[in-house]
C-alpha positions, 0 to 999 in steps of 0.5 A: 365684056366677059363676065362670070357670075357665081350663085348657089352658095350658102350655109349647110350642115356637114353631110349636106349638098349644094349646087353652084352655078356660074353664068357667063356673058360676053362669050360662049363656053364653046370657045373656052375651058372652065374650072372651079376654084376655092379660097380661104382667107390667108391661103392660096387659091385651090383648084377644085374641078376642071374641064380639059379641052376635050371635056375630060375632067380633073378633080382635086383629091380632096373632093373626088367622089363628092363633087361633080363639074358639068356645063350646059353650053346652050345656057352658057352655064357651069355647075358644081354639084357638091355632096357629102360636104365637110367643114373643110370645104368651107371657102369662097368658090370661084368659077374661071375660064381660059382659052379652050385647048388641051394642056397637061392635066397637072396644069388644069387646077392651077390658077395661073392658066385662067384669065377670067374670074367671077366674084365668088360665092361663099360656102360654109359647112358646119359640124 
């Protein structure tokens, strides 16, 4: 059974940092491409950071220069390092997986292309 479990969320003040983790079971990252999304209640899910099939990366404009996506295939773990956090970063953060392969860069942050999801970890940033 494919399972993704996020951890590392919490409450921090503006300007602080958090590192999120996503542990995978039932498959290895070698056969999949991974991404991070976030969602605020009442809003559509937003792509934050993603790997393409060649492990190149794409970030949402709102997080460029502040967030870094990485993965450790040997540990089947995905990470999101978040620095210089802002109140508008407050959201539930989800990791997601799709079958490995190159797709157009504009599709990497669209949730419809991912078919495996974790339950999410809450990030709250206060002023």
